[in-house]
GUDO-945562 format. One record per residue: residue number from 1; x, y, z of N, C-alpha, C in turn. Coordinates in nm, 3 decimals. Each point is the difference from the previous one (the first is absolute). Last residue first. Layout:
% GUDO-945562
<rec num="NUM" n_c1="X" n_c2="Y" n_c3="Z" ca_c1="X" ca_c2="Y" ca_c3="Z" c_c1="X" c_c2="Y" c_c3="Z"/>
...
//
This chain:
% GUDO-945562
<rec num="78" n_c1="0.130" n_c2="-2.022" n_c3="-0.421" ca_c1="0.010" ca_c2="0.023" ca_c3="0.094" c_c1="0.133" c_c2="0.056" c_c3="0.023"/>
<rec num="77" n_c1="-0.382" n_c2="0.077" n_c3="-0.419" ca_c1="0.133" ca_c2="-0.180" ca_c3="0.088" c_c1="0.077" c_c2="0.044" c_c3="0.072"/>
<rec num="76" n_c1="-0.500" n_c2="0.260" n_c3="-0.197" ca_c1="0.126" ca_c2="-0.014" ca_c3="-0.003" c_c1="0.100" c_c2="-0.137" c_c3="0.081"/>
<rec num="75" n_c1="-0.527" n_c2="0.116" n_c3="0.002" ca_c1="0.055" ca_c2="-0.103" ca_c3="-0.154" c_c1="0.192" c_c2="0.028" c_c3="0.008"/>
<rec num="74" n_c1="-0.253" n_c2="0.249" n_c3="0.360" ca_c1="-0.010" ca_c2="-0.165" ca_c3="0.007" c_c1="0.084" c_c2="-0.083" c_c3="-0.080"/>
<rec num="73" n_c1="-0.038" n_c2="0.476" n_c3="-0.048" ca_c1="0.083" ca_c2="-0.020" ca_c3="0.058" c_c1="0.008" c_c2="-0.118" c_c3="0.043"/>
<rec num="72" n_c1="-0.377" n_c2="0.106" n_c3="-0.225" ca_c1="0.105" ca_c2="0.032" ca_c3="-0.088" c_c1="0.138" c_c2="-0.048" c_c3="0.037"/>
<rec num="71" n_c1="-0.414" n_c2="0.018" n_c3="0.271" ca_c1="0.033" ca_c2="-0.110" ca_c3="-0.063" c_c1="0.097" c_c2="-0.019" c_c3="-0.131"/>
<rec num="70" n_c1="-0.038" n_c2="0.397" n_c3="0.280" ca_c1="0.025" ca_c2="-0.123" ca_c3="0.085" c_c1="-0.006" c_c2="-0.113" c_c3="-0.070"/>
<rec num="69" n_c1="-0.158" n_c2="0.395" n_c3="-0.257" ca_c1="0.158" ca_c2="0.000" ca_c3="0.083" c_c1="0.028" c_c2="-0.112" c_c3="0.062"/>
<rec num="68" n_c1="-0.456" n_c2="0.041" n_c3="-0.105" ca_c1="0.074" ca_c2="-0.018" ca_c3="-0.075" c_c1="0.145" c_c2="-0.021" c_c3="-0.033"/>
<rec num="67" n_c1="-0.264" n_c2="0.146" n_c3="0.412" ca_c1="-0.011" ca_c2="-0.090" ca_c3="-0.045" c_c1="0.102" c_c2="-0.097" c_c3="-0.135"/>
<rec num="66" n_c1="-0.103" n_c2="0.480" n_c3="0.139" ca_c1="0.128" ca_c2="-0.096" ca_c3="0.070" c_c1="0.017" c_c2="-0.144" c_c3="-0.036"/>
<rec num="65" n_c1="-0.280" n_c2="0.248" n_c3="-0.273" ca_c1="0.131" ca_c2="0.058" ca_c3="0.006" c_c1="0.083" c_c2="-0.056" c_c3="0.097"/>
<rec num="64" n_c1="-0.446" n_c2="-0.081" n_c3="0.096" ca_c1="0.014" ca_c2="-0.059" ca_c3="-0.134" c_c1="0.152" c_c2="0.011" c_c3="-0.005"/>
<rec num="63" n_c1="-0.160" n_c2="0.305" n_c3="0.333" ca_c1="0.045" ca_c2="-0.145" ca_c3="0.034" c_c1="-0.002" c_c2="-0.077" c_c3="-0.118"/>
<rec num="62" n_c1="0.154" n_c2="0.482" n_c3="-0.083" ca_c1="-0.155" ca_c2="-0.074" ca_c3="0.045" c_c1="0.053" c_c2="-0.137" c_c3="0.054"/>
<rec num="61" n_c1="0.388" n_c2="0.454" n_c3="-0.050" ca_c1="-0.057" ca_c2="-0.115" ca_c3="-0.004" c_c1="-0.177" c_c2="-0.056" c_c3="0.030"/>
<rec num="60" n_c1="0.244" n_c2="0.484" n_c3="-0.219" ca_c1="-0.019" ca_c2="-0.081" ca_c3="0.108" c_c1="-0.057" c_c2="-0.104" c_c3="-0.059"/>
<rec num="59" n_c1="0.367" n_c2="0.209" n_c3="-0.290" ca_c1="-0.163" ca_c2="0.033" ca_c3="0.041" c_c1="-0.001" c_c2="-0.098" c_c3="0.131"/>
<rec num="58" n_c1="0.246" n_c2="-0.249" n_c3="-0.394" ca_c1="-0.009" ca_c2="0.155" ca_c3="0.081" c_c1="-0.117" c_c2="0.049" c_c3="0.041"/>
<rec num="57" n_c1="0.277" n_c2="-0.423" n_c3="-0.092" ca_c1="-0.090" ca_c2="0.015" ca_c3="0.071" c_c1="0.005" c_c2="0.140" c_c3="-0.002"/>
<rec num="56" n_c1="0.292" n_c2="-0.461" n_c3="-0.230" ca_c1="-0.025" ca_c2="0.186" ca_c3="0.009" c_c1="-0.086" c_c2="0.039" c_c3="0.021"/>
<rec num="55" n_c1="0.303" n_c2="-0.507" n_c3="-0.009" ca_c1="-0.116" ca_c2="0.083" ca_c3="-0.032" c_c1="0.006" c_c2="0.153" c_c3="0.049"/>
<rec num="54" n_c1="0.377" n_c2="-0.298" n_c3="-0.079" ca_c1="-0.174" ca_c2="-0.126" ca_c3="0.011" c_c1="-0.087" c_c2="0.118" c_c3="-0.034"/>
<rec num="53" n_c1="0.593" n_c2="0.119" n_c3="-0.045" ca_c1="-0.122" ca_c2="0.069" ca_c3="0.047" c_c1="-0.140" c_c2="-0.158" c_c3="-0.063"/>
<rec num="52" n_c1="0.532" n_c2="-0.113" n_c3="0.161" ca_c1="-0.103" ca_c2="0.018" ca_c3="-0.138" c_c1="-0.137" c_c2="0.023" c_c3="0.042"/>
<rec num="51" n_c1="0.410" n_c2="-0.080" n_c3="0.254" ca_c1="0.001" ca_c2="0.122" ca_c3="-0.036" c_c1="-0.073" c_c2="-0.005" c_c3="-0.085"/>
<rec num="50" n_c1="0.103" n_c2="-0.446" n_c3="0.224" ca_c1="0.074" ca_c2="0.060" ca_c3="-0.143" c_c1="-0.036" c_c2="0.131" c_c3="-0.018"/>
<rec num="49" n_c1="-0.320" n_c2="-0.144" n_c3="0.321" ca_c1="0.165" ca_c2="-0.026" ca_c3="0.019" c_c1="0.105" c_c2="-0.004" c_c3="-0.085"/>
<rec num="48" n_c1="-0.461" n_c2="0.239" n_c3="-0.095" ca_c1="0.037" ca_c2="-0.141" ca_c3="0.024" c_c1="0.124" c_c2="0.041" c_c3="0.043"/>
<rec num="47" n_c1="-0.366" n_c2="0.376" n_c3="0.054" ca_c1="0.110" ca_c2="-0.076" ca_c3="-0.063" c_c1="0.019" c_c2="-0.082" c_c3="0.025"/>
<rec num="46" n_c1="-0.432" n_c2="0.361" n_c3="0.002" ca_c1="0.027" ca_c2="-0.117" ca_c3="0.049" c_c1="0.168" c_c2="-0.064" c_c3="-0.055"/>
<rec num="45" n_c1="-0.243" n_c2="0.528" n_c3="0.127" ca_c1="0.028" ca_c2="-0.118" ca_c3="-0.129" c_c1="0.018" c_c2="-0.126" c_c3="0.074"/>
<rec num="44" n_c1="-0.298" n_c2="0.486" n_c3="0.031" ca_c1="0.055" ca_c2="-0.147" ca_c3="0.117" c_c1="0.032" c_c2="-0.097" c_c3="-0.137"/>
<rec num="43" n_c1="-0.116" n_c2="0.543" n_c3="0.111" ca_c1="0.058" ca_c2="-0.072" ca_c3="-0.118" c_c1="0.043" c_c2="-0.165" c_c3="0.067"/>
<rec num="42" n_c1="-0.356" n_c2="0.439" n_c3="0.182" ca_c1="0.121" ca_c2="-0.029" ca_c3="-0.007" c_c1="0.055" c_c2="-0.082" c_c3="-0.112"/>
<rec num="41" n_c1="-0.019" n_c2="0.353" n_c3="-0.132" ca_c1="-0.010" ca_c2="-0.002" ca_c3="0.170" c_c1="-0.119" c_c2="-0.082" c_c3="0.051"/>
<rec num="40" n_c1="0.308" n_c2="0.052" n_c3="-0.540" ca_c1="-0.122" ca_c2="0.026" ca_c3="0.100" c_c1="0.016" c_c2="-0.059" c_c3="0.120"/>
<rec num="39" n_c1="0.224" n_c2="0.070" n_c3="-0.474" ca_c1="-0.012" ca_c2="0.074" ca_c3="0.122" c_c1="-0.093" c_c2="-0.019" c_c3="0.113"/>
<rec num="38" n_c1="0.236" n_c2="-0.290" n_c3="-0.412" ca_c1="-0.058" ca_c2="0.015" ca_c3="0.027" c_c1="-0.011" c_c2="0.092" c_c3="0.147"/>
<rec num="37" n_c1="0.301" n_c2="-0.272" n_c3="-0.245" ca_c1="-0.018" ca_c2="0.138" ca_c3="-0.014" c_c1="-0.074" c_c2="0.081" c_c3="0.076"/>
<rec num="36" n_c1="0.263" n_c2="-0.493" n_c3="0.082" ca_c1="-0.158" ca_c2="0.106" ca_c3="-0.037" c_c1="0.052" c_c2="0.121" c_c3="-0.019"/>
<rec num="35" n_c1="0.347" n_c2="-0.365" n_c3="0.157" ca_c1="-0.140" ca_c2="-0.039" ca_c3="0.003" c_c1="-0.096" c_c2="0.080" c_c3="-0.103"/>
<rec num="34" n_c1="0.376" n_c2="0.180" n_c3="0.160" ca_c1="0.081" ca_c2="-0.077" ca_c3="-0.067" c_c1="-0.145" c_c2="-0.128" c_c3="-0.058"/>
<rec num="33" n_c1="-0.050" n_c2="0.447" n_c3="0.175" ca_c1="0.031" ca_c2="-0.018" ca_c3="-0.112" c_c1="0.089" c_c2="-0.094" c_c3="-0.041"/>
<rec num="32" n_c1="-0.165" n_c2="0.069" n_c3="0.416" ca_c1="-0.086" ca_c2="-0.006" ca_c3="-0.122" c_c1="0.051" c_c2="0.035" c_c3="-0.122"/>
<rec num="31" n_c1="0.314" n_c2="-0.075" n_c3="0.348" ca_c1="-0.067" ca_c2="-0.105" ca_c3="-0.019" c_c1="-0.129" c_c2="-0.023" c_c3="-0.108"/>
<rec num="30" n_c1="0.260" n_c2="0.374" n_c3="0.143" ca_c1="0.061" ca_c2="-0.082" ca_c3="-0.092" c_c1="-0.057" c_c2="-0.141" c_c3="-0.028"/>
<rec num="29" n_c1="-0.172" n_c2="0.377" n_c3="0.290" ca_c1="0.007" ca_c2="-0.019" ca_c3="-0.172" c_c1="0.052" c_c2="-0.103" c_c3="-0.118"/>
<rec num="28" n_c1="-0.012" n_c2="0.006" n_c3="0.519" ca_c1="-0.149" ca_c2="-0.033" ca_c3="-0.048" c_c1="-0.002" c_c2="0.029" c_c3="-0.158"/>
<rec num="27" n_c1="0.344" n_c2="-0.110" n_c3="0.416" ca_c1="0.037" ca_c2="0.082" ca_c3="-0.109" c_c1="-0.087" c_c2="-0.038" c_c3="-0.134"/>
<rec num="26" n_c1="-0.023" n_c2="-0.013" n_c3="0.481" ca_c1="-0.040" ca_c2="0.066" ca_c3="-0.020" c_c1="0.026" c_c2="0.072" c_c3="-0.131"/>
<rec num="25" n_c1="-0.206" n_c2="-0.543" n_c3="0.214" ca_c1="0.164" ca_c2="0.121" ca_c3="-0.065" c_c1="-0.042" c_c2="0.147" c_c3="-0.046"/>
<rec num="24" n_c1="-0.138" n_c2="-0.504" n_c3="0.307" ca_c1="-0.091" ca_c2="0.145" ca_c3="-0.043" c_c1="0.163" c_c2="0.046" c_c3="-0.026"/>
<rec num="23" n_c1="-0.188" n_c2="-0.499" n_c3="0.130" ca_c1="0.097" ca_c2="0.084" ca_c3="-0.007" c_c1="-0.103" c_c2="0.158" c_c3="-0.061"/>
<rec num="22" n_c1="-0.262" n_c2="-0.295" n_c3="0.357" ca_c1="0.023" ca_c2="-0.015" ca_c3="-0.103" c_c1="0.113" c_c2="0.041" c_c3="-0.020"/>
<rec num="21" n_c1="-0.251" n_c2="-0.003" n_c3="0.365" ca_c1="0.110" ca_c2="-0.033" ca_c3="0.009" c_c1="0.052" c_c2="-0.054" c_c3="-0.152"/>
<rec num="20" n_c1="-0.419" n_c2="0.331" n_c3="0.350" ca_c1="0.075" ca_c2="-0.050" ca_c3="-0.159" c_c1="0.139" c_c2="-0.068" c_c3="0.033"/>
<rec num="19" n_c1="-0.309" n_c2="0.231" n_c3="0.309" ca_c1="0.061" ca_c2="-0.174" ca_c3="0.035" c_c1="0.004" c_c2="-0.013" c_c3="-0.153"/>
<rec num="18" n_c1="-0.118" n_c2="0.448" n_c3="0.132" ca_c1="-0.108" ca_c2="-0.072" ca_c3="-0.064" c_c1="0.049" c_c2="-0.168" c_c3="-0.057"/>
<rec num="17" n_c1="0.334" n_c2="0.335" n_c3="0.258" ca_c1="-0.157" ca_c2="0.025" ca_c3="0.058" c_c1="-0.134" c_c2="-0.082" c_c3="-0.095"/>
<rec num="16" n_c1="0.483" n_c2="-0.052" n_c3="-0.147" ca_c1="-0.018" ca_c2="0.003" ca_c3="0.098" c_c1="-0.167" c_c2="-0.048" c_c3="0.088"/>
<rec num="15" n_c1="0.083" n_c2="0.262" n_c3="-0.438" ca_c1="-0.007" ca_c2="-0.150" ca_c3="0.015" c_c1="0.009" c_c2="-0.088" c_c3="0.079"/>
<rec num="14" n_c1="0.047" n_c2="0.483" n_c3="0.024" ca_c1="-0.127" ca_c2="-0.022" ca_c3="0.021" c_c1="-0.023" c_c2="-0.176" c_c3="-0.038"/>
<rec num="13" n_c1="0.440" n_c2="0.185" n_c3="0.088" ca_c1="-0.118" ca_c2="0.022" ca_c3="0.086" c_c1="-0.156" c_c2="-0.085" c_c3="-0.023"/>
<rec num="12" n_c1="0.349" n_c2="0.006" n_c3="-0.292" ca_c1="0.075" ca_c2="-0.046" ca_c3="0.099" c_c1="-0.140" c_c2="-0.048" c_c3="0.107"/>
<rec num="11" n_c1="0.030" n_c2="0.368" n_c3="-0.327" ca_c1="-0.091" ca_c2="-0.085" ca_c3="-0.062" c_c1="0.005" c_c2="-0.131" c_c3="0.081"/>
<rec num="10" n_c1="0.241" n_c2="0.400" n_c3="0.181" ca_c1="-0.145" ca_c2="-0.036" ca_c3="-0.031" c_c1="-0.071" c_c2="-0.046" c_c3="-0.048"/>
<rec num="9" n_c1="0.454" n_c2="-0.013" n_c3="-0.013" ca_c1="-0.045" ca_c2="-0.022" ca_c3="0.151" c_c1="-0.140" c_c2="-0.005" c_c3="-0.032"/>
<rec num="8" n_c1="0.229" n_c2="0.097" n_c3="-0.390" ca_c1="-0.015" ca_c2="-0.119" ca_c3="0.065" c_c1="-0.076" c_c2="-0.045" c_c3="0.119"/>
<rec num="7" n_c1="-0.091" n_c2="0.398" n_c3="-0.403" ca_c1="0.059" ca_c2="-0.037" ca_c3="0.187" c_c1="-0.068" c_c2="-0.129" c_c3="0.045"/>
<rec num="6" n_c1="-0.117" n_c2="0.193" n_c3="-0.467" ca_c1="0.101" ca_c2="-0.069" ca_c3="0.047" c_c1="0.047" c_c2="0.049" c_c3="0.124"/>
<rec num="5" n_c1="-0.460" n_c2="-0.225" n_c3="-0.225" ca_c1="0.057" ca_c2="0.089" ca_c3="0.096" c_c1="0.177" c_c2="0.008" c_c3="-0.029"/>
<rec num="4" n_c1="-0.305" n_c2="-0.295" n_c3="-0.223" ca_c1="-0.020" ca_c2="0.137" ca_c3="-0.071" c_c1="0.112" c_c2="0.096" c_c3="0.075"/>
<rec num="3" n_c1="0.032" n_c2="-0.559" n_c3="-0.023" ca_c1="-0.043" ca_c2="0.165" ca_c3="0.111" c_c1="0.019" c_c2="0.133" c_c3="-0.104"/>
<rec num="2" n_c1="0.026" n_c2="-0.578" n_c3="-0.141" ca_c1="0.033" ca_c2="0.124" ca_c3="-0.005" c_c1="-0.075" c_c2="0.106" c_c3="0.090"/>
<rec num="1" n_c1="0.089" n_c2="-0.547" n_c3="-0.015" ca_c1="-0.122" ca_c2="0.063" ca_c3="-0.003" c_c1="0.054" c_c2="0.171" c_c3="-0.006"/>
//
């Protein structure tokens, strides 16, 4: 996940406060350019272990989006 905030301490504090444990980077521009040219917030990108883009979901996700993403990820080799 990429954070739009440039203040690393604020990002860490927010993540801890929400109980989030997934990796987050402040290098948002580099990641976005690597996987998509779209400038939408939020932009969810699923990336496989080889660094290949599996799926990009622009905007807010609804339940069907989350379920579709889960199915896509379940089909990936471990």
